[in-house]
C-alpha positions as CSV (number, residue, x, y, z in Angstrom):
1,M,114.0,110.2,106.1
2,S,113.6,107.7,103.4
3,L,111.0,105.3,103.0
4,K,111.1,102.4,100.6
5,L,108.2,99.8,99.7
6,H,108.9,96.8,101.9
7,H,105.7,94.3,101.1
8,I,102.1,94.2,100.6
9,V,99.5,92.4,102.6
10,I,97.0,90.0,101.1
11,L,94.3,88.7,103.0
12,V,93.3,85.0,102.6
13,K,90.9,82.9,104.4
14,D,92.3,79.4,104.0
15,L,96.2,79.8,104.1
16,Q,96.8,76.4,102.6
17,K,94.7,77.0,99.6
18,A,96.2,80.2,99.2
19,T,99.8,79.0,98.9
20,D,98.7,76.3,96.5
21,D,96.7,78.6,94.5
22,Y,100.0,81.3,94.1
23,Q,101.7,78.0,93.4
24,K,99.4,77.4,90.2
25,L,100.1,81.0,89.3
26,G,103.7,80.5,89.0
27,F,105.0,81.5,92.2
28,V,107.4,79.8,94.8
29,V,105.5,80.3,98.1
30,T,107.6,80.1,101.7
31,P,105.9,79.1,104.6
32,G,106.3,82.1,107.2
33,G,105.1,81.2,110.1
34,R,102.6,82.3,113.5
35,H,102.7,85.6,114.5
36,L,103.2,86.4,118.3
37,G,100.1,86.1,120.0
38,G,98.9,83.2,117.8
39,I,96.1,85.3,116.1
40,S,97.2,85.3,112.7
41,E,99.8,83.4,110.3
42,N,101.6,83.9,106.9
43,A,103.3,82.3,104.2
44,L,105.8,84.8,101.8
45,I,106.4,85.2,98.0
46,L,110.0,86.4,98.1
47,L,111.0,88.5,95.0
48,K,114.4,89.3,93.9
49,D,114.1,93.1,94.4
50,G,113.8,92.8,98.1
51,T,110.1,93.0,98.2
52,Y,107.6,90.3,98.9
53,L,104.1,89.4,99.0
54,E,102.5,88.1,102.1
55,L,99.5,85.8,102.5
56,L,98.1,86.4,105.5
57,A,95.3,84.6,107.4
58,V,93.5,84.7,110.7
59,R,93.6,81.7,112.6
60,R,90.6,79.7,114.3
61,G,90.7,79.9,117.9
62,I,89.5,81.6,121.0
63,R,91.8,84.5,120.8
64,A,90.7,85.4,117.6
65,L,87.3,85.3,118.8
66,V,87.8,87.6,121.8
67,L,89.4,90.2,119.4
68,R,86.8,90.2,116.6
69,L,84.5,91.1,119.7
70,L,86.3,93.7,120.7
71,Y,86.8,95.1,117.5
72,K,82.6,94.7,116.6
73,T,81.8,96.1,120.2
74,G,84.0,99.1,119.2
75,L,86.5,99.0,122.2
76,L,89.6,98.5,120.3
77,T,88.7,102.2,119.0
78,F,90.1,103.4,122.5
79,F,93.3,102.3,121.5
80,R,93.5,103.9,118.4
81,K,96.3,106.3,118.9
82,S,98.3,103.9,121.2
83,K,100.7,101.1,120.1
84,Y,97.7,98.7,119.6
85,G,96.4,101.0,117.0
86,I,97.9,99.2,114.4
87,T,96.1,95.9,115.8
88,L,92.9,97.8,115.1
89,R,94.0,98.6,111.7
90,F,94.9,95.0,110.6
91,Y,92.3,92.8,112.5
92,G,89.7,95.6,111.5
93,R,90.4,94.9,107.7
94,A,90.7,91.1,108.4
95,F,87.3,90.9,110.1
96,D,85.8,93.2,107.8
97,L,87.1,92.7,104.1
98,P,86.8,89.9,101.5
99,E,89.9,88.6,100.2
100,G,92.8,90.9,98.5
101,L,95.2,93.2,99.2
102,I,94.4,94.9,102.4
103,D,97.5,97.2,103.2
104,V,100.8,98.3,101.8
105,A,104.5,98.5,104.2
106,L,107.2,101.0,103.7
107,L,110.7,100.3,105.3
108,S,111.6,102.7,107.6
109,E,115.5,102.9,108.5
110,N,114.6,104.7,111.9
111,L,111.1,104.4,112.5
112,S,111.2,106.7,115.9
113,K,112.7,109.5,114.3
114,D,110.8,109.0,111.3
115,R,107.8,109.5,113.6
116,I,108.9,112.7,114.7
117,H,109.6,114.1,111.4
118,L,106.3,113.1,110.2
119,K,104.1,114.6,113.0
120,N,106.0,118.2,112.0
121,R,104.6,117.1,108.3
122,G,101.0,116.7,109.9
123,V,101.1,112.9,109.5
124,F,100.7,111.2,113.0
125,L,101.2,107.8,113.6
126,T,100.2,105.1,116.2
127,K,103.3,104.5,118.6
128,P,105.6,101.9,117.7
129,L,104.4,98.1,118.3
130,A,106.9,95.7,118.9
131,A,106.0,92.4,116.8
132,G,107.6,89.1,116.1
133,R,107.0,85.7,114.0
134,R,108.0,82.3,114.8
135,T,109.3,80.7,111.6
136,P,108.2,77.1,111.2
137,D,112.0,76.1,111.7
138,G,111.4,77.6,115.5
139,K,113.5,80.9,114.8
140,L,111.9,84.1,116.2
141,L,112.0,87.1,114.0
142,R,111.3,90.5,115.4
143,W,110.4,94.0,113.9
144,K,108.5,97.4,115.0
145,M,105.7,98.8,113.1
146,S,103.5,102.0,113.1
147,A,100.8,102.9,111.1
148,P,99.1,106.6,110.1
149,L,95.8,107.6,111.7
150,T,94.7,108.2,108.1
151,D,93.8,104.8,106.7
152,E,94.9,105.1,103.1
153,L,98.2,105.7,103.9
154,P,100.5,102.7,104.2
155,F,102.2,101.9,107.3
156,L,106.0,101.8,108.4
157,I,107.9,98.6,109.3
158,S,111.1,98.2,110.7
159,G,114.1,95.5,109.4
160,L,113.7,92.6,110.6
161,H,115.8,91.1,113.5
162,P,117.9,89.0,113.2
163,L,118.3,89.7,109.2
164,S,118.7,86.6,107.2
165,L,119.0,86.4,103.5
166,P,116.3,83.8,101.6
167,D,117.3,81.0,99.3
168,P,117.7,82.1,96.2
169,S,115.7,79.4,94.9
170,A,112.7,80.9,96.7
171,T,112.9,84.3,94.5
172,E,113.1,81.9,91.2
173,H,109.2,82.2,90.1
174,A,108.1,80.2,87.1
175,N,106.1,82.9,85.8
176,G,108.9,85.1,85.6
177,V,108.5,87.8,88.3
178,V,111.6,89.4,89.7
179,G,109.7,92.2,91.5
180,L,107.3,94.9,92.3
181,E,107.6,97.9,90.0
182,G,104.6,99.8,92.3
183,M,101.6,100.0,93.5
184,V,98.0,101.8,91.9
185,L,95.7,103.4,94.3
186,V,92.5,104.2,92.2
187,V,90.5,107.1,93.7
188,T,87.4,108.2,92.8
189,D,86.5,111.0,95.2
190,R,88.6,113.3,97.7
191,W,91.5,112.2,95.7
192,D,93.2,115.7,96.5
193,Q,93.5,114.6,100.4
194,V,95.0,111.2,99.3
195,V,97.4,113.2,97.0
196,R,98.3,115.6,99.8
197,G,98.6,112.8,102.5
198,F,100.8,110.7,100.5
199,Q,103.1,113.7,99.6
200,N,103.2,114.6,103.5
201,L,104.0,110.9,104.6
202,L,106.7,110.8,101.4
203,G,108.0,113.9,101.5
204,I,108.0,114.2,97.8
205,R,106.0,115.8,95.4
206,P,104.1,113.7,92.6
207,I,105.0,113.6,89.0
208,V,101.6,114.4,87.4
209,Q,100.3,112.5,84.0
210,E,97.2,113.7,82.4
211,Q,95.6,111.3,80.5
212,S,92.3,111.4,78.5
213,D,89.9,109.5,81.2
214,H,92.1,109.8,84.1
215,T,95.0,111.7,86.2
216,V,98.1,109.9,87.5
217,F,99.9,111.1,90.5
218,R,103.2,109.2,90.7
219,F,105.3,109.0,93.7
220,Q,108.8,107.5,92.8
221,L,110.5,105.8,95.6
222,N,113.9,104.9,94.4
223,E,113.3,101.8,91.9
224,H,109.5,101.6,92.9
225,F,106.5,103.8,92.5
226,I,103.2,104.5,94.1
227,D,100.5,105.8,91.3
228,I,97.3,107.6,92.8
229,L,94.9,107.3,90.0
230,K,92.3,110.1,90.0
231,A,89.4,108.4,87.9
232,A,85.6,108.7,87.0
233,G,83.8,105.9,88.2
234,A,83.8,103.7,85.1
235,I,88.0,102.9,84.7
236,G,87.8,102.8,88.5
237,M,84.9,100.3,89.1
238,S,86.4,98.2,86.3
239,R,89.3,97.5,88.2
240,V,87.5,96.4,91.5
241,T,88.9,93.7,93.6
242,H,87.4,95.1,96.9
243,Q,87.2,98.3,98.3
244,Y,88.4,100.0,101.8
245,G,88.0,103.4,102.7
246,L,88.9,105.9,99.7
247,G,90.3,103.7,97.2
248,I,91.0,100.4,95.5
249,Y,94.5,99.0,95.2
250,A,96.1,96.8,92.8
251,V,99.8,95.7,92.1
252,K,102.4,96.2,89.1
253,F,104.7,93.5,88.5
254,D,108.4,93.6,87.1
255,S,108.0,90.2,84.9
256,S,110.2,88.5,82.0
257,Q,106.5,87.3,81.1
258,L,104.2,89.9,80.4
259,P,101.4,90.0,80.1
260,L,101.0,87.4,83.1
261,E,98.2,84.9,82.9
262,W,96.4,86.2,85.7
263,D,92.9,84.4,87.7
264,L,91.3,86.5,90.2
265,K,90.2,83.5,92.0
266,L,93.8,82.0,92.2
267,S,95.3,85.4,93.5
268,H,92.4,85.5,96.1
269,G,91.4,89.0,95.0
270,L,94.9,90.7,94.2
271,M,94.4,92.8,91.2
272,I,97.1,93.4,88.6
273,F,97.6,96.3,86.2
274,G,99.6,95.9,83.1
């Protein structure tokens, strides 16, 4: 099995404001549409390397209120290992966390087979959930996804159906960003468990890079990487956008105009490295 970096999920409270703000940062933002069930909606920042940034917002309405109530009362935890377990993961984070990067998706070519392989490695995933999104032009896109029961690990997603290529102009960003070089997860404690979890998920050993004040465990996924950065509190906390579970996520862009002019208010909490 071979997993690839697919996209990152950025929680925003107001999708239109986030769209306007990311345009100010030099990105072309493409309307995504509403997810089936009507609880959430998104907009996408498509990149030339095939990855993308998803701006995700929870819509107002009775369905979101009911889901929030089920989550706050703990009733959703009964479905943690079922196909609805990934719903607990997504909306639990959306209800609990401030704006910023809340999740990372890896592309699986065969989700059913990969779940079996990962179970043999000791990585247990929720049952696949069939999901979908209705685009502004009425097209229905479908996919499946499954999440590890370990919170800090990325979730897995199958390819979109029907497959459609984006308008090339949607990937021409004024800030020069052409792709994601990788992800950085800052961990200040229990880092050995995190590294072991990623090693079991990805099926590869990390390249260890010792620095004077921190250690980097790099997992290379073809042209992208995932770094686990073991750091004492000072370097870790200086990078804070928000913290969930064990670590702090940030991204590194592939751009012709580095360093980027970056504003955490305009990025709605998304932190970048480099």
